[in-house]
C-alpha positions as CSV (number, residue, x, y, z in Angstrom):
1,M,108.8,97.6,92.3
2,L,107.0,99.9,89.9
3,Y,103.9,101.8,91.0
4,F,102.0,104.8,89.8
5,H,102.7,108.3,90.8
6,Q,99.8,110.7,91.3
7,K,99.8,113.8,89.2
8,Q,99.0,117.1,90.8
9,R,95.3,118.1,90.7
10,S,96.1,121.0,88.5
11,T,97.1,118.7,85.7
12,S,93.6,117.0,85.7
13,I,91.8,120.3,86.0
14,S,93.8,121.9,83.2
15,I,92.5,119.4,80.7
16,M,89.0,119.2,82.0
17,S,87.8,121.4,79.2
18,F,88.9,118.8,76.6
19,L,88.0,115.6,78.4
20,T,84.9,114.5,80.3
21,F,85.2,114.1,84.0
22,S,84.9,110.3,83.8
23,T,87.6,110.1,81.1
24,V,90.0,112.1,83.2
25,L,89.5,109.9,86.2
26,S,89.8,106.8,84.1
27,L,93.1,107.9,82.7
28,S,94.3,108.9,86.1
29,A,93.3,105.6,87.5
30,V,95.8,103.7,85.3
31,G,98.5,106.3,85.3
32,I,98.1,107.9,81.9
33,L,98.1,111.3,83.8
34,A,101.1,110.1,85.8
35,N,104.8,110.8,85.5
36,E,106.6,109.7,82.4
37,D,108.5,106.9,84.1
38,A,105.4,105.1,85.4
39,V,104.7,102.3,82.9
40,E,104.7,101.7,79.2
41,P,101.6,102.9,77.1
42,Q,100.4,99.4,76.1
43,G,100.2,98.6,79.8
44,H,97.6,101.3,80.2
45,L,95.4,99.8,77.5
46,R,95.7,96.4,79.1
47,S,94.6,97.7,82.5
48,L,91.7,99.7,81.1
49,S,90.4,96.7,79.3
50,S,90.9,94.3,82.2
51,T,89.3,96.6,84.8
52,S,86.3,97.2,82.5
53,K,85.6,93.5,82.3
54,V,85.7,93.2,86.1
55,L,83.4,96.2,86.6
56,N,80.9,95.0,84.0
57,K,80.3,91.5,85.3
58,A,78.9,90.1,88.5
59,P,79.1,91.0,91.3
60,L,80.5,94.5,90.8
61,N,78.0,95.2,88.0
62,L,75.3,95.0,90.6
63,L,76.7,98.2,92.2
64,R,75.5,101.5,90.8
65,N,78.0,103.9,89.2
66,V,78.7,106.6,91.9
67,Y,77.9,109.4,89.4
68,D,74.5,107.9,88.4
69,V,72.4,110.3,90.5
70,P,70.0,111.0,92.0
71,V,69.9,107.8,94.1
72,Q,66.7,105.9,93.5
73,P,64.4,105.1,96.5
74,S,64.8,101.4,95.8
75,D,68.6,101.5,95.9
76,R,70.3,100.2,99.0
77,G,73.5,101.5,100.7
78,L,76.6,99.4,101.2
79,M,79.2,100.7,103.6
80,W,82.5,99.0,102.7
81,M,84.2,98.7,106.1
82,I,87.9,99.4,106.4
83,P,89.4,98.6,109.8
84,R,90.2,101.5,112.1
85,T,88.8,104.3,109.9
86,G,85.9,105.4,112.1
87,G,83.3,103.2,110.5
88,T,81.6,102.2,113.7
89,Y,81.2,105.8,114.6
90,L,79.7,106.6,111.2
91,K,77.3,103.7,111.4
92,E,75.9,104.8,114.7
93,L,75.7,108.4,113.7
94,M,73.8,107.5,110.6
95,H,71.3,105.5,112.6
96,T,70.8,108.1,115.3
97,C,71.2,111.5,113.8
98,L,70.1,111.2,110.2
99,Y,66.7,110.6,108.6
100,T,65.6,109.5,105.2
101,N,63.2,111.5,103.1
102,N,60.8,108.6,102.9
103,F,57.8,108.3,105.2
104,D,56.9,105.2,107.3
105,N,54.5,103.2,105.1
106,G,53.3,106.5,103.6
107,M,50.8,107.0,106.4
108,T,52.2,108.4,109.6
109,G,54.1,111.3,108.0
110,Q,57.1,110.5,110.2
111,R,60.5,110.4,108.7
112,S,62.3,107.1,108.8
113,R,65.6,106.6,110.5
114,V,68.5,105.2,108.5
115,E,67.8,101.6,109.6
116,Y,69.9,98.5,109.7
117,E,69.0,94.8,110.0
118,D,71.2,92.3,111.9
119,I,71.1,89.6,109.3
120,Q,73.0,87.1,111.5
121,R,70.3,87.2,114.2
122,G,67.3,88.4,112.2
123,S,66.8,91.3,114.6
124,P,65.3,94.5,113.1
125,N,66.9,97.9,113.6
126,S,70.4,96.7,114.1
127,H,73.1,96.8,111.5
128,A,73.3,94.4,108.6
129,N,76.4,92.4,109.5
130,I,76.9,90.2,106.5
131,G,80.4,89.0,107.6
132,H,83.1,91.1,109.3
133,G,85.7,88.8,110.6
134,T,85.4,86.1,108.0
135,P,83.8,86.1,104.5
136,P,80.0,85.9,104.9
137,S,78.3,82.5,104.4
138,E,75.9,81.9,101.5
139,A,73.2,81.6,104.1
140,G,74.0,85.1,105.4
141,L,74.1,86.6,101.9
142,Q,70.8,85.0,101.0
143,A,69.2,86.4,104.2
144,A,70.4,89.8,103.0
145,R,68.9,89.3,99.6
146,D,65.6,88.3,101.2
147,S,65.7,91.3,103.4
148,I,66.1,93.6,100.4
149,N,63.5,92.0,98.3
150,N,60.9,91.5,101.1
151,G,61.6,94.6,103.1
152,D,59.6,97.7,103.6
153,E,60.5,100.1,100.8
154,S,60.1,103.1,103.2
155,Y,63.3,102.1,105.1
156,A,66.8,103.0,103.9
157,H,68.5,99.7,104.5
158,V,72.3,100.1,104.7
159,F,74.4,97.0,104.8
160,N,78.0,96.9,105.9
161,S,80.9,94.5,105.2
162,F,84.6,94.2,104.9
163,F,84.1,92.0,101.9
164,L,83.1,94.1,98.9
165,Y,82.7,91.3,96.4
166,E,80.7,89.0,98.5
167,A,78.5,91.9,99.7
168,A,77.9,93.2,96.2
169,S,76.2,89.9,95.3
170,I,73.2,90.7,97.5
171,F,71.9,93.4,95.1
172,D,70.2,93.2,91.7
173,S,70.8,95.6,88.9
174,D,67.2,95.9,87.8
175,N,65.4,96.7,91.1
176,H,67.8,97.2,94.0
177,G,71.2,98.5,93.0
178,G,73.9,98.9,95.6
179,R,75.3,102.3,96.5
180,V,78.8,101.9,98.0
181,F,80.4,104.4,100.3
182,A,83.6,104.0,102.4
183,L,85.5,105.9,105.0
184,F,89.3,106.2,104.3
185,R,92.2,107.0,106.5
186,H,96.0,107.2,106.0
187,P,97.2,103.6,105.7
188,I,100.1,103.8,108.1
189,E,98.0,105.6,110.8
190,R,95.3,103.0,110.2
191,Q,97.6,100.1,110.6
192,V,99.3,101.4,113.7
193,S,95.8,102.0,115.2
194,L,94.9,98.4,114.3
195,Y,98.0,97.1,116.1
196,H,97.2,98.9,119.3
197,R,93.6,97.8,119.1
198,V,94.3,94.1,118.7
199,K,97.0,94.4,121.3
200,D,94.9,96.2,124.0
201,A,91.3,95.3,123.4
202,R,91.1,92.3,125.7
203,W,87.3,92.8,126.1
204,Q,86.7,92.2,122.4
205,G,87.2,89.3,120.0
206,T,89.8,91.3,118.1
207,H,92.3,90.9,120.9
208,H,95.4,88.9,119.8
209,P,97.5,87.5,122.7
210,E,100.6,87.0,120.5
211,I,100.5,90.5,119.2
212,A,99.9,91.8,122.7
213,Q,103.5,90.6,123.5
214,M,105.1,92.4,120.6
215,S,106.5,95.8,120.1
216,L,105.3,97.7,117.1
217,M,108.6,97.0,115.3
218,E,108.3,93.3,116.1
219,Y,104.7,93.3,114.8
220,V,105.5,95.1,111.5
221,T,108.3,92.6,110.7
222,S,106.3,89.6,111.7
223,P,104.1,87.3,109.5
224,L,101.0,88.6,111.3
225,V,101.1,92.0,109.8
226,N,98.9,92.6,106.7
227,S,100.0,94.6,103.6
228,N,98.1,96.7,101.1
229,W,94.8,95.8,102.7
230,M,92.7,98.2,100.5
231,V,94.1,97.1,97.2
232,R,93.7,93.5,98.1
233,Y,90.1,93.8,99.1
234,L,89.2,96.0,96.2
235,T,90.6,93.4,93.7
236,N,89.5,90.3,95.7
237,K,93.1,89.2,96.0
238,R,93.3,88.9,99.8
239,S,96.5,86.7,99.7
240,G,99.4,86.2,97.4
241,M,101.3,88.7,95.3
242,I,99.7,91.9,94.0
243,T,101.1,94.1,91.2
244,K,100.8,97.5,89.8
245,W,97.9,96.3,87.6
246,D,96.0,95.4,90.8
247,L,96.6,99.0,92.0
248,A,95.2,100.3,88.7
249,D,92.2,98.1,89.0
250,A,91.6,99.2,92.6
251,K,91.7,102.8,91.5
252,Q,89.1,102.1,88.8
253,V,86.8,100.4,91.2
254,I,87.0,103.3,93.7
255,M,86.5,105.8,90.9
256,E,83.4,104.2,89.4
257,K,81.7,102.5,92.3
258,V,82.6,104.2,95.6
259,L,81.5,107.4,97.2
260,V,84.7,108.5,98.9
261,L,84.6,109.8,102.5
262,L,87.7,110.8,104.6
263,S,88.2,110.2,108.3
264,D,90.0,113.5,108.7
265,R,87.2,115.4,106.9
266,M,84.4,113.7,108.9
267,D,82.0,116.7,108.9
268,D,82.3,117.3,105.2
269,S,82.0,113.5,104.6
270,I,78.8,113.2,106.6
271,D,77.3,116.2,104.8
272,R,78.2,114.7,101.4
273,L,76.9,111.2,102.3
274,A,73.6,112.7,103.6
275,K,73.1,114.8,100.4
276,Y,74.1,111.9,98.1
277,M,71.7,109.4,99.8
278,D,69.0,112.1,100.1
279,W,69.0,111.9,103.9
280,N,68.3,114.8,106.3
281,K,69.8,115.7,109.6
282,R,67.7,115.7,112.7
283,E,66.5,119.1,113.9
284,D,68.8,118.7,117.0
285,Y,71.7,117.3,114.9
286,D,74.3,119.4,116.7
287,E,73.2,118.0,120.0
288,C,72.9,114.5,118.7
289,I,76.4,114.4,117.2
290,K,77.9,115.6,120.5
291,S,77.0,112.3,122.0
292,F,79.5,110.6,119.7
293,D,82.4,112.9,120.3
294,D,84.1,110.8,122.9
295,A,83.2,107.4,121.4
296,G,83.7,108.1,117.7
297,T,86.7,109.3,115.8
298,K,88.5,110.4,118.9
299,S,89.0,106.7,119.8
300,M,91.3,106.4,116.8
301,Q,93.6,109.0,118.3
302,D,94.1,107.4,121.7
303,Y,97.3,105.7,120.7
304,P,100.8,107.2,120.3
305,D,101.7,108.4,116.8
306,V,104.5,106.8,114.8
307,I,107.0,109.4,113.7
308,E,107.3,109.7,109.9
309,G,110.8,108.6,108.9
310,S,111.2,106.3,111.9
311,D,112.2,102.7,111.4
312,E,108.6,101.5,112.1
313,W,107.2,104.0,109.6
314,K,109.7,102.9,106.9
315,E,108.8,99.3,107.4
316,L,105.1,100.0,107.2
317,E,105.7,102.2,104.1
318,K,107.4,99.3,102.3
319,L,104.5,97.0,103.3
320,N,101.8,99.4,102.0
321,I,103.4,101.0,99.0
322,F,100.2,100.4,96.9
323,D,97.8,101.4,99.6
324,L,99.7,104.6,100.1
325,E,99.5,105.4,96.4
326,L,95.8,104.5,96.4
327,Y,95.2,106.8,99.4
328,E,96.8,109.8,97.6
329,Y,94.5,109.1,94.6
330,I,91.5,108.8,97.0
331,K,92.3,112.2,98.5
332,G,92.2,113.8,95.1
333,L,89.1,111.9,94.1
334,F,87.4,113.2,97.3
335,E,87.8,116.8,95.9
336,M,86.8,115.9,92.4
337,Q,83.7,113.9,93.4
338,G,82.6,116.8,95.5
339,T,82.7,119.1,92.5
340,M,81.0,116.8,90.1
341,L,78.3,115.6,92.5
342,E,77.5,119.2,93.5
343,N,77.0,120.0,89.8
344,K,74.8,117.0,89.3
345,L,72.7,117.3,92.4
346,D,72.5,121.1,92.4
347,P,72.7,122.0,88.7
348,V,73.1,125.7,87.9
349,E,70.1,127.0,86.0
350,S,70.9,128.7,82.8
């Protein structure tokens, strides 16, 4: 099976003076900056054309380009949820420890918290759950659209969903564009954590009795295990065969539409998200964030590690060959986005 190989960052940086940043990333996304044995040149052109068509039509065209900054007050955040990356931790931290730069109704002079709305129950100040376990219903999506169009402009509504394509449809390109961000984690670590979660979490709906009886090796060789979750959900191909072209498309979607955050760079990621969305930290931010230490990202580390090179690791590696390649791309993109957004948000005066 062919897949793209990531070029070292130095290659991209060395040609930055000749190509625009976006061009470099576009070429990297489809492997033109990859090793010589990746794919044939005409394949690159096909993928660029195909991905552009996807990005320029609904629903992904309703999402703002990540480099189109500053974020407008009317834009709304969309956190693309990836299982077992620390997303729940980040949601609660945003709501509790960060503020927007808008004022409540322009009258009180008090900063607004980063607010959510529970669309399923219609309860304010909760998170906008538009479908986690199963794709959101049209009724749920319409409720989200109504919330955006009829909501108080002083609030920074942030929606969250596993389903990027369905969730993207709640925005409109003219008035309320979607600003996507996502927290990423090593695919094998994430999948092992998911196994332990569904195996042990008897108090939650995620518990799976059949998996609870399996060893990790039994699980990764069973029909219950998923493969290449990120590429599938980025390309809206949640079942069936995926190819190297789907990997190329997933890279392009990430590059143009998603602010990349990393679980193992949580502090840097929170700082970047707050700056990007024009949010501020509470004055007692350090004390506030301490309350999340035990319940947040540490919960992802409560399970035993899988040794790289072990039989379990090798099986998961085969199952997630595209997600692993995508994750390496994402790590490089995290660095490049940081540089470009810093230059755009804090331009150097000449």
